[in-house]
N, C-alpha and C positions, 0 to 999 in steps of 0.2 A: 490635916493641919491647914487646909486651904480655906476653911470656912471663915476665919477672921478677916479675910481679904474682902468678903462681900460687903456692899454698902450697908446692909442692914446690921452687920456686926462690927462695923467700923469704928464707932464710938463718936463720930462727929455729928453735927446737925445734918438733916436731910440735904440741905443745899450744898454742904461741904462734902458729904460722904458719897454721893452719886445721884443718878437720876431718879425721879419720882417712879416708884413702882406700884403705888396704890396700896390699899389694905390687903391683907392676906385673904385667900379664899374663904377662910372661916370667919374673918372679922366682919362685923356689920358695917354697912356703908353709912356714912354720915354727911350731913349738909348737902352740898350740891352733888356729891358723889352718888347720893341715893337716886338722882335723876339721870346718872351717866355721864356727869362732867368731872373730869379729874380736877381736884381743887387747884393745883399750881397753874392750870391752863384756863382757868376761867376767863381771864381777861383776853386771852387769845381768841376765844369764840366771839367775845364782844368786838374785838378789833376787826375780825373778818366781816362781821355783820356791818359795822359802820363803813368799812372800807368798800365792800361791795354795794352798799346802798349809794355811795358816791360814785362808783363805777356805773351803776344802773341808772343814774339820772338821765343820761343822754340817750338811752337805748331806743326810746319811743319817737324821737324827733331829729336826731342828728342828721340823718340822711336828707330830711326835708330842709333842715337849716343850711345845709352845704349848698343846696340848689337856689337859696334866695340871693338877691343881689347884696343884701348886707351881711350875708354869710360868706361861703366860698365862691358863690357864683358859678358853680359847677353844672354840668348836664346831668341828666339822670343817671346814665350808665356810669359816668364819672364818680359821682357821689356814692353809688353802689360799690364801685371798685375800691374806693378808699375806705369805706366803712364795713365792708364784708370781706373782699378778697384779701386785700393787704393786711388788714387787721387779723383776719382769721388764720393766715399762714403764721403770722408772729405768736398768736395764741397757741397753735399746735407745737411750734418749736420750744416755746417757753414752758409748756406743760411738761414736756420731756425733761428739760433741764432743771425744773424745780426739784425733781427727784435726785437726779445725778449730782447737781451742785450741793445738795443737802448732804449727800454722802461724803462730800469732800470738805465743805466748810462748816457744816452744821446748819440745820434749818433756820435758825434764828438770823444768821447772817444774810441767808437768802431773802427772808422777809425784809430785812433792812434795805436790800438792793431793790426788791419789788416796790417798796414804799417811795424811796427816793426817785426810782426811775419813773414812776407814774407822775409824780408831782413836777419833776424837771421837764419831761417831754409834753405834758399837758400845758404847761406855762409857754413852752415854745409854740405848741399848736395854736393856743388861744391868742397870744400876743404877737406872734410872727407869721405863722403859716396861714391861718384864716384870713387875716388882712391882705395877704399877698395875692389871693385868688389864683394861686398856681396849683394846678393838679399834682405835679410832681412833688412839689414842697408839702402840700397838705397830705397827700397819700403816704409819703415817706415818713413824715413826722408821726402821723396817726398810726401807721403800721408799726413804727418802732415802739410806740407807747403801748401797743398790744402785748409786748413782752411782759409788761408789769404786773398785771393782776394775776396770772398763773404763778409767777415767782412768789408773790406774797401769800395768796390763799393756799395754793397747793403744797407750799413749803410747810405751812402750818398743819396741813393734813398729814404730811409726812412725820412731822414732830409729834403731833398727837398719836398717831397710830404706833409710833416707835416706843414711846414711853408709857403708854396706857396698859394696865393689866389686861390679860386676855378676856376676863369675864366682862370688861367694859368696852371692848373695842367696837362691838356693833352699835352700842349706844353713842359712843364717841363719833362714829361715822354719821349716825343720824343727826346729832347736834351740829356737826360740821356742815352737812348739807342743808340743815335748817337755817344756819346763819348765812350760807352762801346764796341759796335761792330766795331767802327772805330779803336779801338786799338786791340781788341781781336776778330777775328784773322787777320783783314784786313791789317792795317799798321804794326803790329807786324810781320807778315809773310813776308811783303814786306821788312822791315828792315833786317830781317834774310837773305833774298835772296840777298840783296845788300851787306851786310857784308860778307857772305860766298862766293859770286860770285865776282863781280867786285873789292871789297876791299880785298879780299883774306884772310880774318881773318879765324882762325880755328874755329871749332865748340864749342870747349871749351872757346875761347875767346868771342865768340858770346854770350854764356851763362852768362859771366861776364858782358857784355854789357847790357843784360836784367837785371841783378841786379842793375846796376847803374841807368837805366831808372825807375825802380820801386821806387828806393830810392829817385829820384828827384820828382816822382809823389806823393810818400808818404809825402815828406816834404812840398810840395805845399798844399796838402789837410790838413796837420796837422796844418800849421801855417798861411796860406794866407786867409783862410776863416773865417770871423769875425762875422757872424751872431749869436747872443747870444743863441738862442734856442738850438743850437747844443750840449751844455753843460748841458742841462737840461733833466731829464728823461722825456720820453713821458707818462710814467704812472703817476698816481696821485702823484703830488710832495710832498703831505702831508704824504705819505706812508713811514714808517720807513725803514732804510736800511736793517736790517736783514729780516723783513717781505717781503721787495721787491723782494727778490730772488724767492718767491713763483710765481712770474710772469712767471718764466721758465716753470712751470707746468701749470699755469692757463691759459697761452696763447693757449694751446691745446684745451681747452674747448670751444674756440670761434667757432670751427667747428660744435658743435651741438647747441650752444646757438644762433648763427646766420647762418643758413643754406646757406645763400648767400655766405659766405666765403668758405664753402666747394665746392659750385658750381664754385666759381671763381678759386679755386685750380685745380679742374678738367679741366677747360678751359684753364688755364695756362700750364698744362702739355701737353695737346694735342696741344697747340699753336706750340711748337717747337720740339715735339717729332718726328714727320715725318721728320722734317729738319735734325735732327741728324741721324735718320734712313736712309734717302736718301744718306747722305754723307758716311755712312757706307756700303751702298749697291752699289753705283755707280761704284766702281772699278771693280766689277764683273757682272755688268748689262750693263752699258755703255762702260766700259773699257775692258782691256785685262787681268786683274788680274786672277790668278788661271787658266790660259790657256784658258780663255773665249774669244770667237770670237766676240769682241766688236767693236765699230766703233770710239772710242775716244782713244788717246794715253794718257799716264800719265801726259805729259805736258799739253795737251788740257784739261784734268779734272782739274788740278791745275788752269788754266786760267778761266775755267768755274766757278770755286768756288770763285775766286777773283771778277769777274764781277758780279756774282749774289749777293755777299755780299755788293759790291759797291752800287748796286741798292737798296738793302734793307736799307743801311745806309741813303740814300737820302730820301726814302720812310718813315723812322722812323720819320723824321722831319715833313714831310708833313702830315702824318696822325696824329701827336701830335697836330698840329694846326688845322687840319680838324675836329678832334674829339671834340675840344673846340666849334665848331659851329654846327656840324651835331649831336652831342651827343655821349657820351663815349660808352654807351651800344649798341646803333645802329651801331656805326662804327665797334665795335668788332663783332657783329653778322652779319652784311651784308658783310663787306669787308674781315674781318678776317676768320670767320668760313665758310660762304657759298662761298666766294671767293676762299679760298684755296681748299674747296671741289671740285670745278670745275677745278681750275688751276692744281691740283696735278695730276689727270689722263691724263689731256690734255698735260701737259709737258712730262710725261713718255712715253705714248704711241705714241704721234706724233713724238718724238724724235727717238724712235726705228723704226717707220714706215719710216721715211725720211733718217735716218742715216746721218743727216746733223748737223755739228757743229753750224752753224748760227742758225738753227731752235732751237737746244737745248739751246743755250745761250738766245735767245729771249724769249722763253717760260719759261725757268728757272728764268729769271728776272721778268717775269710776276708773277710767284709764289712767289718769294721773296718780290716784292712790295706789294702784297696782304698780305703776312705774317705780314707786319708792321701794318696792320689793327687791330692787337691785342695790339698795343702800349697804346691806352687809358685804358686798363685793369689796368695798374699801377696807373692811377689817380682814377679810380672807386673803386678799392678794399679798400683803406683807407677811402674813402669818405662815404662808406656805414656804418661805425661803429662808435661808441662813441670815444672821444678823446683818453681815456685811453687804448682803444683796437686797435688803429691805428698800434702800433708796432707789435701786434700779427697778425692783417691782412696782413701787409706787409711781416711778416715772413712766412705766409702761401703762399703768392704770390712767395716769393723768393724760398721757398722749391719746389714749382712747377716747377720754372725755373731749379733747380738743378736736379729735378726728371725726367724732359724731357730728359736729357742726358743719363738716364738709360733706360727709357721706349722705346724710339725710336729704339736703336740698339737691345734691347730685343725682340721687336716685329719682327725685321728682322731675328734674330736668330731663333725664334719660328716658324714663318710662311714661310720664303723663302725656306727652304728645302721641304715644302709640296705644296705650291701654287705658287712658283717662285716669280720673281720681280713684274709681273703684279698683282698677287694676293695680294701681300703686299701693292702695290699702291692703290688698291681697298679698303683694310682695312683702310689705311690712310684717304682716301676720306669719308669713312662711318664715322670714328671718328670725322671729322670735322663737318659733318652734325649732328652728335649726340651732340656735344657741342653747335652747333647753337641753338638747342632746350634748353639746359641747360642754355646758356647765357640769355635767356630771363627772368631768375629769378634775374638777376643782375641789379635791378631798385633801384634808389635812387633819392630823391628830389633834390640833389645837382648836379645831372647830368644836363649839359646844354640841352640835348635833352628833358628831363623830365620837365625842368623849362619852356622851350618854349611850350611844349604841355599843361602844366597847365595854362600858362598865356593866351594861345589863346582864350578860351571861355570868360575869364575876359575881354579880350580887345574888343571882339565882343559886350559884354554887355555895356561896357563903351561907345563904339561907338554909340550904340542904344540910350542910355540915352542922350548922347550929342545931 
């Protein structure tokens, strides 16, 4: 007699009855769902894309701008502190809270917070902090603004993974990372180059343009997405509001209650740590920074970065769909971990040996394509835990994404002076092999690969009986 209480049998409209659960396993997919996008969340992906385009506008020139007399007037190390250290710490913290706050408030409210936070503190940064030429003021305001984009973008990832049917979760993860990386840094940097170059806009005006784009993306995400689960806490809905804030601390204990989430966090950190490390290292290994006799100009390194990220964006979609068929964990282990372990030294050493821009681009794209093999991890992590722990599991995943931005450059800082770029590359390859072993612990019955493996013996028995 409990069946009528389910949303599907409730008798109301989908918006009134409960969260979107997608078509049944047997029902054919229609419209945007055929490409892996849940219909009620379509505008959310658009919102993340536009928002991250705006956030990415400043990525290629902000440090340089803050050193100019008409900018912040900061010294080189001061500008780096403001844009990397202070900002990065805020991103890591907010990446965690995007999941835990979604468990308490519902992800849509966290997106509202992320949208408003960015606009308010960017306005303070542009109109008050930068004109002050004060390192303390600039670093504080810009660092605080770093809380914004993880709250907006990663809260939507929590939302999408929570309400999507299992058979679409890999595709949903692929579309999310397509929207995210398509904006930051790819199209964001492209728009900045267009605005500063052919359009002749000043650096300051381009920063104002980024504010406008983020406001538009925030508005779309705040008002155009109608899926009702977004306003509901992911945690137990019967939990009283004062007690619910214990979830901020309780979410941490999932790391030892379910060791698979800890393993997933380690895999997620290693996923993009070498990527961040490479881009910190390329100017003085492949390029001519610090008087190094490299073989690529600064313009070629910028072009290399754009092409590699373009390949990664396309591969994010492909591996999202592929993971729903091949299996989430198997895709992460085989293509993400082992694939990157091979592609990393191949790219680095073959590029240096050939000193060819074409070879560097092709092998760099191979690395970035295989990097997308980690995309199904975003579907696997929340599927391994109970419903009330999904926010905490995604918080761990998001924290790993933020932590990678620190671990990669830190490994370069520690090892490069001792063993050089080749040694650092070998360290990256060994890390990928290590997490290949760790990833074998990420097993769950909801994984398409595990379902097929479990169904195979049953199918054989049924065939024999028939």
